[in-house]
N, C-alpha and C positions, 0 to 999 in steps of 0.2 A: 468516425467521431474522434476528434482530437481532445485528449484530456489534458487540461492545464494543471500541473502539479508543482509543488514547491517542497523543498526539504523540510521535514517536520510535519507534513500533512498526515492525518490519520485516515486510513482506508478500511472499508469493509468489503471483503470479497464475497462472491456468490456461494462458495463452499468454504467451510471452516478448515483450518489447519488440523492435521491429525492429533495435535496436542489438545485440541478443543478451543483454541483461541480463534477469534474471528476478526480481530483488529490488527492492523499492520501500520507501521510508521515508515514513511519515505525517508531513506538515508542516503540515496545516491541518485543523481539525475544524469542523463546522457542518452546515448543510443539505447542502452539498457537501463532499467529502473531497479535500484536496490531497495528492498523493503525488509523490515525486521518485525518478526512476530512479537506482539506485546506480552503474550503469555509465557513463551518459552525462550525467547531471544534468538531464535533461528533466523539467519540472514539468507535471503533468497534473491537472486538476480534474474529478472524477467525482461524479455524484449518488450518494447512499448506496445506492440500489437497484441502480445499475450496478456499483458496487464489490462489493456482496454477491454478485452473479451471477458476477463475474470472479475473485473471491478464491478461492484454493486453500487457503492456510493462513497463519496468523500465525506467522512463523518465530521472531522474538525480540520479546518484549514489553518495553516501556520499563521500565528498572530491573533487568532480568535481565542477567547476563553471558553472553556467547556462548561 
């Protein structure tokens, strides 16, 4: 399953971050995807395959109003 992402998209993962946050913002695209936790600001770099397995849903796509 290929996930189409853009910088600025907000993602919800299957498991929450240890800080308690469950929403992540896409900050880097390439072979690896960079995401930032919206709760604590932690930056994590994940391989596309890992992100596809851990992703639950794209909450807000860039350009949409929440």
